[in-house]
Kinemage of the C-alpha trace (Angstrom):
@kinemage 1
@onewidth
@group {chain A} dominant
@subgroup {mainchain}
@vectorlist {calphas} color= white
{ca met a 1} P 2.424 -13.681 8.228
{ca phe a 2} L 2.789 -10.076 6.705
{ca cys a 3} L 1.390 -8.536 3.405
{ca ala a 4} L 2.982 -5.336 1.982
{ca val a 5} L 0.479 -3.169 0.374
{ca asp a 6} L 0.590 -0.128 -1.978
{ca thr a 7} L -1.961 1.647 -3.983
{ca glu a 8} L -1.914 4.320 -6.351
{ca thr a 9} L -4.252 6.967 -6.866
{ca thr a 10} L -5.800 9.862 -8.995
{ca gly a 11} L -4.781 12.192 -6.411
{ca val a 12} L -4.153 12.860 -2.672
{ca asn a 13} L -7.811 13.518 -1.357
{ca pro a 14} L -10.512 10.973 -1.733
{ca glu a 15} L -13.041 13.535 -0.310
{ca asp a 16} L -12.301 15.702 -3.445
{ca gly a 17} L -13.118 12.581 -5.657
{ca asp a 18} L -9.664 11.116 -6.035
{ca arg a 19} L -10.055 7.012 -6.474
{ca ile a 20} L -7.405 4.133 -6.447
{ca ile a 21} L -6.163 3.300 -9.884
{ca glu a 22} L -3.811 0.663 -8.747
{ca val a 23} L -3.500 -1.846 -5.799
{ca ala a 24} L -0.729 -4.369 -5.087
{ca met a 25} L -0.146 -6.744 -2.146
{ca val a 26} L 3.093 -8.854 -1.648
{ca pro a 27} L 3.065 -11.701 0.993
{ca ile a 28} L 5.823 -11.766 3.206
{ca phe a 29} L 6.702 -15.350 5.190
{ca lys a 30} L 9.342 -16.057 7.448
{ca gly a 31} L 11.441 -13.292 6.196
{ca arg a 32} L 11.030 -13.716 2.560
{ca leu a 33} L 8.802 -12.004 -0.352
{ca ile a 34} L 6.498 -14.488 -1.799
{ca leu a 35} L 6.386 -12.972 -5.438
{ca asn a 36} L 4.588 -15.542 -6.962
{ca lys a 37} L 1.706 -15.056 -4.532
{ca ala a 38} L 1.619 -11.351 -5.086
{ca phe a 39} L -1.371 -9.609 -6.563
{ca ala a 40} L -1.543 -6.613 -8.444
{ca thr a 41} L -3.906 -4.583 -10.679
{ca leu a 42} L -4.922 -1.546 -12.401
{ca val a 43} L -8.497 -0.389 -11.235
{ca asn a 44} L -10.749 1.601 -13.614
{ca pro a 45} L -11.708 4.448 -11.213
{ca asn a 46} L -14.671 5.465 -13.821
{ca ile a 47} L -13.369 9.135 -13.430
{ca gly a 48} L -11.186 11.208 -15.361
{ca ile a 49} L -7.512 11.285 -14.492
{ca ser a 50} L -5.245 14.637 -14.477
{ca tyr a 51} L -2.285 14.873 -16.862
{ca gly a 52} L -0.297 15.496 -13.459
{ca ser a 53} L -1.470 12.174 -12.176
{ca gln a 54} L -0.909 10.318 -15.233
{ca lys a 55} L 2.652 11.877 -15.518
{ca val a 56} L 3.511 10.547 -11.967
{ca his a 57} L 2.366 6.981 -12.447
{ca lys a 58} L 2.562 6.599 -16.165
{ca ile a 59} L -0.675 5.066 -15.888
{ca gly a 60} L -2.997 6.670 -18.977
{ca val a 61} L -6.743 6.649 -19.376
{ca glu a 62} L -6.455 4.025 -22.376
{ca leu a 63} L -5.008 1.303 -19.552
{ca leu a 64} L -7.602 1.908 -17.233
{ca glu a 65} L -10.311 1.774 -19.332
{ca arg a 66} L -9.678 -1.840 -19.687
{ca ala a 67} L -9.080 -2.452 -16.133
{ca pro a 68} L -11.559 -4.028 -13.648
{ca ser a 69} L -13.695 -1.739 -11.516
{ca met a 70} L -13.371 -1.606 -7.700
{ca arg a 71} L -16.464 -3.493 -7.348
{ca glu a 72} L -14.302 -6.530 -8.785
{ca val a 73} L -11.040 -5.639 -7.006
{ca phe a 74} L -12.246 -5.126 -3.467
{ca pro a 75} L -13.205 -8.750 -2.762
{ca lys a 76} L -9.709 -9.941 -3.560
{ca val a 77} L -8.005 -7.342 -1.400
{ca arg a 78} L -10.366 -8.248 1.665
{ca tyr a 79} L -9.291 -11.758 0.915
{ca tyr a 80} L -5.813 -11.006 0.648
{ca leu a 81} L -5.497 -9.018 3.745
{ca lys a 82} L -7.715 -11.565 5.784
{ca asn a 83} L -5.559 -13.345 8.714
{ca met a 84} L -2.408 -10.938 7.657
{ca ile a 85} L -0.758 -8.156 9.270
{ca ala a 86} L -0.423 -5.629 6.290
{ca val a 87} L 2.436 -3.413 5.974
{ca phe a 88} L 2.407 0.052 4.646
{ca his a 89} L 4.298 2.976 4.160
{ca asn a 90} L 2.156 5.874 5.080
{ca gly a 91} L -0.677 3.564 5.948
{ca asn a 92} L -3.112 5.961 6.887
{ca phe a 93} L -3.088 7.281 3.069
{ca asp a 94} L -3.723 3.776 1.577
{ca leu a 95} L -6.299 2.562 4.217
{ca thr a 96} L -8.483 5.741 4.040
{ca phe a 97} L -8.506 5.371 0.226
{ca leu a 98} L -9.517 1.612 0.722
{ca asp a 99} L -11.964 2.917 3.127
{ca phe a 100} L -13.652 5.105 0.535
{ca ala a 101} L -13.412 2.230 -2.124
{ca ala a 102} L -15.515 -0.141 0.124
{ca lys a 103} L -18.103 2.474 1.092
{ca glu a 104} L -18.311 3.231 -2.971
{ca val a 105} L -18.843 -0.469 -3.583
{ca gly a 106} L -21.262 -1.253 -0.629
{ca glu a 107} L -18.649 -2.898 1.624
{ca leu a 108} L -17.626 -2.913 5.023
{ca pro a 109} L -14.121 -1.170 5.420
{ca ile a 110} L -11.216 -3.747 5.869
{ca asp a 111} L -10.619 -4.896 9.384
{ca val a 112} L -7.001 -4.977 9.659
{ca thr a 113} L -4.060 -4.927 11.796
{ca tyr a 114} L -0.988 -3.325 10.309
{ca leu a 115} L 2.618 -1.935 10.568
{ca asp a 116} L 3.970 1.163 9.305
{ca thr a 117} L 7.173 1.613 8.069
{ca gln a 118} L 7.517 5.102 8.732
{ca asp a 119} L 6.818 4.641 12.282
{ca met a 120} L 9.590 1.907 12.503
{ca ala a 121} L 11.905 3.978 10.808
{ca ser a 122} L 11.045 7.091 13.213
{ca glu a 123} L 12.072 4.596 16.003
{ca ile a 124} L 15.589 4.145 14.257
{ca phe a 125} L 16.092 7.603 12.657
{ca gly a 126} L 14.328 9.817 14.976
{ca glu a 127} L 11.682 11.209 12.099
{ca lys a 128} L 9.470 9.754 9.475
{ca lys a 129} L 11.562 8.976 6.273
{ca ser a 130} L 10.333 8.726 2.731
{ca leu a 131} L 10.411 5.109 1.372
{ca glu a 132} L 12.854 6.540 -1.232
{ca trp a 133} L 15.191 7.671 1.285
{ca leu a 134} L 14.977 4.147 3.181
{ca ala a 135} L 15.484 2.059 0.132
{ca lys a 136} L 18.762 4.039 -0.337
{ca lys a 137} L 19.645 4.033 3.442
{ca phe a 138} L 19.490 0.289 3.199
{ca ser a 139} L 21.159 0.210 -0.215
{ca leu a 140} L 18.343 -1.424 -2.045
{ca thr a 141} L 18.692 -1.449 -5.759
{ca asp a 142} L 14.942 -0.980 -6.322
{ca arg a 143} L 13.603 2.358 -7.368
{ca ile a 144} L 10.613 4.075 -6.367
{ca asn a 145} L 8.374 4.617 -9.459
{ca his a 146} L 4.805 5.209 -8.359
{ca arg a 147} L 3.645 1.731 -9.655
{ca ala a 148} L 1.708 -0.115 -6.819
{ca leu a 149} L 3.809 -3.529 -7.404
{ca asp a 150} L 7.234 -2.405 -7.552
{ca asp a 151} L 6.558 0.200 -4.593
{ca ala a 152} L 4.830 -2.393 -2.605
{ca ile a 153} L 8.125 -4.911 -3.245
{ca val a 154} L 10.195 -1.781 -1.891
{ca thr a 155} L 8.025 -1.494 1.013
{ca ala a 156} L 8.468 -5.092 1.814
{ca lys a 157} L 12.348 -5.083 1.553
{ca val a 158} L 12.436 -1.962 3.789
{ca phe a 159} L 10.299 -3.391 6.007
{ca leu a 160} L 12.408 -6.579 6.309
{ca lys a 161} L 15.489 -4.386 6.969
{ca leu a 162} L 13.666 -2.311 9.605
{ca ala a 163} L 12.442 -5.327 11.494
{ca lys a 164} L 15.939 -6.874 11.550
{ca asn a 165} L 17.268 -3.532 12.762
{ca leu a 166} L 14.563 -3.236 15.593
{ca gly a 167} L 14.348 -6.824 16.524
{ca trp a 168} L 11.511 -9.119 15.201
{ca glu a 169} L 10.555 -9.352 18.798
{ca asn a 170} L 10.050 -5.714 19.280
{ca leu a 171} L 7.392 -5.314 16.359
{ca gly a 172} L 4.370 -5.948 18.555
{ca lys a 173} L 4.902 -2.039 19.543
{ca phe a 174} L 4.175 -0.917 16.370
{ca leu a 175} L 1.107 -3.098 15.481
{ca lys a 176} L -1.946 -0.783 14.944
{ca lys a 177} L -5.404 -1.834 14.312
{ca trp a 178} L -7.360 0.154 11.513
{ca lys a 179} L -10.385 1.787 13.028
{ca gly a 180} L -11.528 3.517 9.824
{ca ser a 181} L -10.633 6.813 8.404
{ca thr a 182} L -10.985 10.114 10.218
{ca ile a 183} L -12.394 12.037 7.176
């Protein structure tokens, strides 16, 4: 079983204090998205959010004030990814933020095997491609809007197209074991 994952953050560098503000996970079973089992939530980062970040995500401070903290959300993320192969687009980014989140709430980092759609796309197209480019290439009508659930759904659909193109039997060569962030 697979699970597409996406996070939205206050910026691009957790070392500079950027944090997760939204996380979503969409299970994939037998080539189908299991949307009724999807998990998505805003996350109160307990820090200010730049105007630029609010403009990208359309997530204002007022929404996050009422959102659960990462301390409340992280156990759900761990539970969802237990015994799953996670699917990311640029997994190093999301997993690094999840590592920082784990440390902040006093948890061990997530132990996960994962696939990265960027790596899969590179095999087909000769280079890494953006999620938006891949969605267009595969004629998906979904838009990339920088909201975790919507982008996780697009990641899941792109993954299914890539898996079909590469052959399900060949996915093993794209499996990676997360060993923690390098920053």
